[in-house]
N, C-alpha and C positions, 0 to 999 in steps of 0.2 A: 332294720327294715324287715318286714315280714316277707317270707319267701312264698309267693303266690304262684299257683299253676292253673292253667285252664284245663279242666277235665272234660270239657265239651263246649260247644258253642254257647257262650254267654254264662257258663257255669264255672265259677272260680273256687278253688280250694286252697287251703294253706298247707304247705309242706311242713310236717312235724316229725319229731324224732322220739323213738323209744330209747330206753337205757341201753339196749343192745346195739343201737346205732352209733353210740359215741364211745370214746376212750379218754382216759385221763392221761395227760401229757406230763411226764416227769420234768422237773426243773433242773437247773445246774447244781442245786444244793440238795443234799440228802442228810438224814440224821438217823440216830438210833431209834428203833421202835420203842425202846424203854423211855424215851424222852417225850413221847406223844401222849396227850390227854384226850380221851374220848368222852369226857364229862360234859354235861350241859344242864341247864336249869330252866324250868318254866314256872313262872310266878315264884312262890316260896319253896318249890320242890326241886331238889338237885338229884341228878341221876348220873351214875358212873359210866353207863353205856347208852348210846342213842338208839335203843331198840325197844319197841313196844310189841306186845302180843295181840293179834287180832281177836276181837271179842266174840269168839265162837265157842260153843260148848265142846267142840272137838279139841279145844286147846286150853281155854281158861276156865278151870274150876277155881273155887276159892283157894284150894291148896296150891294150884299152879301159879296163881297170881302172887301168892306169898313167896314161892320159890323164885319167880322171876324178879320180884322186888328185892329179895336178899342178894341177888347177883347183880344188882345195880340197874336193872331195867324196869319196865312197867308192864304188868299184865292188866289189860283192860277187860273187866268183867262185864258180861252181857246182862244187863238188868231186865231183859225180856226173854232170857234163855231158860233152859230146863231147870236150873237150880232155883229159879224164881217161881216155878210152876209145879214141881213135883218134889216129894220128900225122898223118894228112892231113886235118885238120878243115876247112881252107878248101875243099878239093875236095869234101868231103862236104856242106858247106853250099851250095856252088854247085849240086850235084846236087839237093839238097832244094828250093832255090828254083826250079830249072828244073821240077821236078815240081809245085810249088805253082802255077806259072804255066801248067801244061798243062791238058789237057781235063778231067781228073778233079779238078784243083784241090786245095784244102786237105785233102780226105778222103784222097787218095792220099799227100799230104805227111805227114799224121799217121801213116799206116801205115809210111812210110819212117822217120820219126822214131822210132817204136817199135822198128823193126829196128836202127837205129843205136844205140839205148840198150840193146839186148839184149846187146851186147858188154860184157864185164866191165870194171870199173874197174881200170886198171893203176896200181898205186901209184907206179911210176917216172914215168909220164906226169903223174900228179897232182902229184908232188913237183916235177917240172921246171916245170910251169905256175905253181905257187905260188912257187917260187924266182925265176922270171922277174919276177914282180910285186915281190917283196921286194927283189931286187937293183936295181930301178929307184929305190928310195928312197922309195916311198910306203907308206902304211899298207895292210897286206895283210889282207883279210877273205875268208873262205871259208865257203860254205854246205854243210852236209850235212843229210840227213834224219834224223829221230830213230832210225829202224830201222837206219841204217848208221853212226851217229855213233861207236859203240864201235870198229868195225873200221877206219874211215878216219882218225879223229882222230890216232892216233899218227904216221901218215905226214904229215899236214898240219902238225902241230906240229914234226916233225923238219925240214920244209922251211922253217920260219920264219914261220908265220902270226902275225899280231898279234891279230886278233879272229876268234872262231869263231861262226858263225851256225848254230844248230840250228833248222831252218825247215821246217815242214810246213804243209799247208792249215789244219788245226786241231790244235793241240798243247795238252797239259795236263800237269800235274805228277803226275797219277794215272792214267796209261794202264794198261789191263788187257791183259795179254798173252793170246794165243790158245793154248790147250792147254798145252804144256810150254814155250812161248816165254817167255823172261825179259824183261820190259819194262825199258826204260832207266830207271834210278834217276837222275833228272836232278840231284837235290841232291848225291848222292855223286859223280856224274860231274863236275859243275862244281867241287866242292871239291877234287878230285884233280888238276885242271888248273892250269897256271901261266899260262894266257891267259884273258882275259875272254870270257864267253859271252853272246850275244844269242839269245833264244829266242822262238818264236811260230809261227803266229799265234793270237791270242786275240780274243775279241769281247765280253767282259764283265768286270765288276769283280772277281768272285771268282777267276776263272781267272788274271787278270793278277796279283792279289795272291799267289796260290799260286806262280806262276812267280817272282815277286820273292823269295819266301821260299826258293827253291832256291839263291839266290846269283847269279842272272843279273844282268849289268851293264845289260842292256836287254831290253825286252819289245816284240815286234812285234805291232801291232794290225791285224787284217785278214788277208786271204789273197791280196792282190795283184790284186783285181778291176780289170780293164781290158778294152779291146777284145780279144775272142777268149777271155776267161776264161768258162767255162760252169759253174763250181762252184755258183752260186746257183740260179737257176730251173731250168736244164736238167738237171743231173745229180744234185746232192744236195738241192736245195731249200733250201739254207742261204744266208742273206744276212747281211752285216755292215753295219749302218747306221753309217757311219764317224764321223759327227759325235758320235753318242751313244757309240759304242764308245771313241773316243779320250778323251772326257770321263770315261767310267767308268774307263778305265785310269789317267788322270791322278789321279782320286780315290783309286785303289788306291795310286798312288805316294805321295800325301800320307799315307795311312793307314800305309804301310810306313815312311815317313820318321819318323813319330811312334813307331811300334812299335820301330824300331831305334835311335832317338835320333840320326838324321841320315844314314842311308845312302840316297843318291839313286839311283834306277833310271830309266834313260832310256826314254821311250815313243817308239817308231818307228811311224809311220803307214804302212800298206801297202795301198792300195786306193782306187779311184775318184779318183785324183789325176791330173788331165790338164793343168791350166793353172796359171799363177802364182797365180791367185785361189784355186784348190783348195789349193795349198801353204800360202798365207796362212791359210786357214780351218782347215786341219789343225793348224797351230801355235797358232792362236788357241783351238782346242778343248783344247789341252794337250800336243800332240806336241812332242818335241824336234827331230825330223827326219822326213823323208818319203822313202819308197821310190818311185822312178819306173820305169815300164816303157815304154809306148808313147811318152811325151814324149821320152825319150832315144833311142828307136829311130829317130826322125826323122834323127838326126845321121849325117852321111856316114861317120863313123868306126865306126858300129855294124856288127858283122859280119853282121847279118841283111839288109843291103843293101835296106832298104825293106820288110822283112817282120818280123813280130813273133809270138812265141809264148811263153807262160809256161812255167815249169819243169814244171808238172803236165801239160802237153800230151803228154809222152812216157810217161805211165803205161802199163804193159804191158797192163792189162785194163780200165781205166776212165779214159781221158784226160779231163781237165777243162779243156781249152783247145784252141782252133783256131789254125792258122797263118793270120794275116790280114795284108793289105797295110797299111802305114802310109803314107798318101798326103800329099803336099805338092807344090807346084809344082816346087820344086827342093829336094834334100836339103841342109839347112843344115849348117854345121860345128857341132861340139859347143860351141865358143865362142859361136856365135850362139844356140844353144838355151839355154845357161845364162846368158849375159851380154849378148846382143845385139851390135850394134843390131838391132832387130826392125822388120819391115814388116808383121807380122801383128797385126791389131787384136783377136784373140780369146784372147791369153794363152798361145799355144803356144810362143812364143819369148821370150827374155830372162826366163827363169823367176825368176832371182835378182833381177833389176831390179824385176820386178813385186812380189815379196815385200818388197823394201826400201821401195818406195813405199807399199805398204799399211801397213807399220809406221810410216813417217814421217808419213803422213796421219792416223794414229791417235795420234801423239805419243809413240811408244815407241822406245827406242834400242837394245834388245837382245831376243833371243828370249824369255828368261824373263819379262821385263816384258810382252811382247806376249801371253803366255799369259793375262794378266789383262784383255784388252780386252773390251769389252761386245759381246755377240752378240744378234741378233734372229732370230726364226723367221718365215719367209715365210708369207703367207696365213693 
């Protein structure tokens, strides 16, 4: 039963929970972390760890996507990012970081980011970047926005993409176009493609269920809330209570499983996930995998060189993210961020090791079992 509260006369709101509001409850059984599997599979593609990299230029260059793939995760490349618009991206990023470090700081850097994204997407550059990831032998995933999916997807598919992400701040299966604009018919679009599609973000049961009915292989829950993301209070006033949203999407997955007689759609958590404990809680709430932004931006391999900004930071008229520094005493390697060894006691390093120990101390041996762990609400 939903927990409803009256916030004023005649105005009812639902009480919801963030990941920080809940805790995992250990069971009477424990096991060795060596006996725990963090592997999962979506469609024909198997991954050793349930971690995806947020599709921002601060994080996922073609090279970083390859490094993430070689470590068993998935780097989602932004098909509308700088690598698809400019040939000298490394120089452009160096200039952007120099501006961010200057007197006017992130505000000036945001204006520069908008100017860089004003250049059109070059299909040839996009194809070259996608092919570079594919040719390295890792699973190739590319993100496009709903409004540009129809135009860019043929180039991405021709370059050899394995998984297509149609990813916006908030996405639905019933978007209404403006004026004469023809909205993307997601169900038709997915059915006509030969590659699996992951769509999102969503924040509630019904929207998740509707997206599953379009034929999506996975549904993204959340909008990538992290340091620097301003979608919630500052810009749109919209927030996604991740613990509740993930659990709602997991319930939609069960409903759709029953509805279709066995078709399983993956739930991908994307937002407010900063530590290994957050990853564990997201999966305990029902996620199959988690998208990471700032935690991976710590890595020395990240092209942001100690700075992070979300994809939506470059919006031409309403940016919903700032360019922020990602601080750490020394920038660790991607190996250290993912698998340790760690000297940080707060869960920012050895993310996979923390997840494995949480599963082991709760007595579960794989991710799907761990989704059944008991949870408690703080305070």
